[in-house]
Steps between C-alpha positions, in 0.01 A plus 500: 500500500721810487218721624456274801867525579492878474187520718665290764813717470297816554336341807845440648615851411198636694565261784858621515376861511278418798789321672728804456242739643407272790865436579562874511200550730609223733859630514374851563270390782782301658734797487224733615435296811873481568528878468207545739703326768750786489373814660775745395324750277787562253563124447132436478430764228798391293391139525146583382640687197718199414201267537286722271782511249532119499124447476473752216766313301316168539166657406653667195663178383176305552304754297751475216463121504117536476537739205713240318240226580218716364691568179563128443132422577381757250725352234305176533164666428558838334134622469437870519330452833804320638735768360294777661497308829875457482544870428295595802677253728844600378418869536387453863798286586740749336351785706534294818855403405584862429398616843665204668826575319472867590464408864792258473720774357388740768578248777835406341610863475381559854727218629814636337 
């Protein structure tokens, strides 16, 4: 009974992660197309950096949600194979998150 509740909970955690990432993509596309309507180069370049910054934040947050989901899933079936799989997934997502955060910091310092 408890395992079924936790499995359902992890499903909704993953679903929330997808929603966060898709929402960020949709927002970014909307702002990108709005920025494309302006043809002033300085406004256009600044807008694109702001859009990249926003998208990077959504992607980073979504990846962190997926890491949490994977940890909870592995707690349910802690075999060595699942632990190794979790380690590989977390390592890949941490590397992706590191580079996303680095780009976010670069874009944030560029704006100021």
